[in-house]
C-alpha positions in Angstrom: 54.0 311.4 69.4 55.8 314.7 69.6 52.9 316.2 71.7 50.6 316.3 68.6 47.6 318.4 69.5 48.6 318.7 73.1 51.7 320.9 73.7 54.1 320.1 76.6 53.0 323.4 78.2 49.4 322.5 78.0 50.0 319.1 79.4 51.8 320.7 82.4 48.9 323.1 82.9 46.3 320.3 82.6 48.3 318.3 85.2 48.3 321.2 87.6 44.5 321.6 87.1 44.0 318.0 88.1 46.3 318.5 91.2 44.3 321.6 92.2 41.0 319.7 91.7 42.3 316.8 93.9 43.5 319.2 96.6 40.1 320.9 96.7 38.4 317.5 97.1 40.7 316.7 100.0 40.8 320.1 101.8 37.4 321.5 101.0 35.2 318.6 99.9 31.9 319.7 98.4 29.0 319.1 100.8 27.1 317.6 97.9 29.8 314.8 97.5 29.5 315.6 93.8 33.1 315.6 92.4 32.2 318.1 89.7 31.4 320.7 92.4 35.1 321.0 93.1 35.9 322.7 89.8 33.9 325.3 87.9 32.2 324.2 84.7 33.8 327.1 82.8 37.3 326.2 84.0 39.6 325.9 81.0 40.5 322.3 81.9 37.1 321.1 83.0 36.5 319.2 79.8 39.8 317.5 80.2 39.0 316.5 83.7 35.6 315.2 82.6 37.4 313.2 80.0 39.7 311.7 82.6 36.7 310.9 84.8 35.1 309.2 81.8 38.1 307.0 81.5 38.4 306.3 85.3 34.7 306.0 86.1 32.8 305.7 82.8 31.0 308.9 83.8 31.8 312.6 84.0 32.5 314.4 87.4 29.0 315.5 88.1 27.8 311.9 88.2 30.6 310.7 90.5 30.9 310.7 94.3 33.9 312.8 95.5 34.6 310.3 98.3 34.6 307.4 96.0 36.9 309.1 93.5 39.4 309.9 96.2 39.3 306.3 97.5 40.2 305.1 93.9 42.9 307.8 93.5 44.5 307.0 96.9 45.1 303.4 95.8 45.8 303.8 92.1 49.2 303.3 90.7 50.7 304.6 87.4 50.8 301.0 86.1 48.4 299.2 83.9 48.8 295.4 83.8 48.5 294.2 80.2 48.4 290.6 79.0 49.4 289.8 75.4 46.7 287.1 75.1 44.1 289.1 77.0 42.4 288.8 80.4 39.8 286.4 79.0 42.6 283.9 78.3 43.9 284.3 81.9 40.4 283.8 83.4 39.6 280.8 81.3 42.9 279.2 82.3 42.3 279.8 86.0 38.8 278.3 85.7 40.1 275.3 83.7 39.4 272.8 86.5 36.0 274.2 87.5 32.6 272.8 86.3 31.5 275.8 84.3 28.1 276.0 82.7 27.8 278.5 79.9 24.6 280.0 78.6 22.7 279.4 81.8 20.6 282.3 83.0 20.0 282.5 86.8 16.5 283.7 87.7 16.3 283.0 91.4 18.5 282.4 94.5 17.0 280.9 97.7 19.7 281.5 100.3 17.4 280.8 103.2 17.3 277.1 102.5 20.0 274.4 103.3 21.6 273.9 100.8 21.1 277.1 98.9 19.1 276.7 95.7 19.8 278.5 92.4 17.0 278.6 89.9 18.1 278.7 86.2 16.5 278.4 82.8 18.1 274.9 82.7 16.9 273.6 86.0 17.8 274.0 89.7 21.3 273.9 91.2 22.1 273.2 94.9 25.2 274.6 96.6 26.6 275.1 100.1 26.9 278.8 99.3 26.5 281.2 96.4 28.9 284.0 95.2 27.2 286.6 93.0 29.3 288.6 90.6 26.4 289.8 88.5 26.9 293.4 87.2 25.2 296.1 89.3 22.8 297.2 86.6 21.5 293.7 86.3 21.0 293.4 90.1 19.3 296.7 90.2 17.0 295.7 87.4 15.6 292.8 89.4 16.4 290.1 87.0 17.2 287.7 89.8 14.7 287.0 92.6 16.3 286.6 96.0 14.7 284.8 98.9 14.8 286.0 101.6 14.7 289.5 100.0 17.8 291.7 100.1 16.4 295.1 99.3 19.3 297.0 100.9 21.8 295.2 98.7 19.8 295.8 95.5 19.4 299.5 96.4 23.2 299.6 96.9 23.7 298.1 93.5 21.4 300.8 92.0 23.7 303.5 93.6 26.7 301.9 91.9 25.7 302.1 88.2 27.9 300.9 85.4 29.6 303.6 83.5 30.0 303.8 79.7 33.3 302.8 78.3 34.0 301.2 74.9 36.9 300.4 72.6 37.3 300.3 68.8 40.3 298.6 67.1 41.6 299.9 63.8 43.9 297.9 61.5 46.8 299.8 59.9 48.1 299.3 56.4 51.5 300.8 57.2 52.4 300.0 60.9 55.8 301.7 60.5 54.1 305.1 59.9 53.9 305.6 63.7 56.1 304.4 66.5 54.9 301.5 68.7 53.6 301.9 72.3 52.6 305.6 71.8 49.5 307.5 72.7 47.5 310.4 71.4 44.5 312.3 72.8 42.0 313.5 70.1 41.2 316.9 71.7 42.3 317.7 75.2 39.9 320.6 75.3 36.7 318.5 74.8 35.3 315.7 77.0 33.8 314.3 73.8 37.1 312.9 72.4 38.9 309.6 72.0 42.1 308.3 73.4 44.3 306.5 70.9 46.9 303.9 71.8 49.1 303.3 68.8 50.6 299.8 68.1 50.1 298.1 71.5 52.7 295.3 71.9 54.0 296.6 68.5 51.0 295.2 66.7 49.6 296.9 63.6 46.5 298.3 65.3 45.2 301.4 67.0 43.1 301.0 70.2 40.5 303.7 70.3 39.2 304.3 73.8 35.9 306.2 74.6 34.7 306.9 78.1 31.8 308.8 79.7 30.3 311.5 77.5 32.3 310.2 74.5 31.2 306.6 75.0 27.5 307.7 75.2 27.9 309.7 72.0 29.5 306.8 70.2 26.6 304.6 71.3 24.3 307.0 69.5 26.5 307.1 66.5 26.8 303.4 66.0 29.6 301.4 64.4 29.9 303.6 61.3 29.6 306.8 63.3 32.3 306.0 65.8 34.7 304.8 63.0 34.2 308.1 61.2 34.7 310.0 64.5 38.0 308.2 65.3 39.4 308.5 61.8 38.5 312.2 61.7 40.4 312.9 65.0 43.3 310.8 63.9 43.3 312.5 60.5 43.6 315.9 62.2 46.6 314.7 64.1 48.4 312.3 61.7 47.1 313.4 58.3 44.2 312.5 56.1 46.2 310.0 54.0 47.1 308.1 57.2 43.5 308.0 58.4 42.2 306.8 55.0 44.3 303.7 55.3 42.7 302.6 58.6 40.0 299.9 58.8 37.8 298.8 61.7 38.5 295.2 62.9 36.8 294.8 66.3 35.1 296.8 69.1 33.0 296.5 72.2 29.5 297.7 73.0 29.2 296.8 76.7 26.0 298.8 77.3 24.3 296.6 74.7 25.2 293.3 76.3 22.0 292.2 77.8 23.6 290.3 80.7 26.0 293.2 81.5 24.7 296.6 80.7 27.8 298.8 80.9 31.5 299.0 81.8 32.8 299.3 85.4 30.9 300.9 88.2 31.0 304.3 89.7 29.4 305.6 92.9 26.6 308.2 92.7 27.2 311.3 94.8 26.2 310.8 98.4 26.5 307.0 98.3 30.2 306.2 98.8 29.3 303.7 101.6 27.3 301.5 99.2 30.4 299.6 98.0 30.9 298.2 101.5 27.2 297.5 101.9 27.1 295.5 98.6 30.3 293.6 99.7 28.7 292.5 103.0 27.1 289.1 103.1 23.3 289.1 103.6 23.5 285.6 105.0 26.0 282.7 105.5 25.1 281.3 102.2 25.0 284.4 100.0 28.0 286.6 99.1 28.8 289.3 96.6 32.0 289.9 94.7 33.3 291.8 91.8 34.8 295.3 91.2 31.7 297.1 92.5 32.4 295.6 95.9 35.9 297.0 96.1 36.4 300.0 98.4 39.4 301.2 96.3 39.5 299.6 92.9 
């Protein structure tokens, strides 16, 4: 979008700041393992880097392990895989032949018995083994009673908290007002800003993305508040008349989902090894899976 609000020169400078930050993490890693200690808080591009961390980790740099951030960066590509019908459709299709039980809350897992027993609010289930993909915040909260106890794994989950990331979708009256598949950043000099994806797949919508500091602020602002915030930022970039013709259509509040509690996980400083610990199997009948168990993704 013609570098609106973010000149080509500033983009190059911000990119160099990230490269310098990454080089510092690799060559002079902070003893604290706190990623934020690798760049001064008063650095001109620190807010920009905190914004990036909010998108990548759901949390700003001071809340993130430097080692974990590098592990992610070493394996990340420049590609994002997108599905026109959404990932939910893909997962539902892959699970089409499985006996799925919806709305069934698991309260206990006995992996010491043969077979393993899963206690739910709708009765007991027996299985040869159990794969747990429950979000880390729910595990750390102790909603599921494990027998025998798995204190180390639950502590690992607590060290891999879910970050804050949410999206808001805005419908456009005049889709031709902006080109498809384009992107704007609200304010590259403030971590409390939105990222705006215009007309994904050519559709007449804007995907507003908030991560880290911005996501937490939007949670406080609520539905009306984040809509006002997004339209104000877009109005500054594309004009007040354009912003007035936007309408909210859908959005997520992952932190408010009782069975989830947040977005994807990040590792607290000093606990990079906790992903491998969580991924290890406490017994032959109990296994953990999910993004928090990945050493790189």
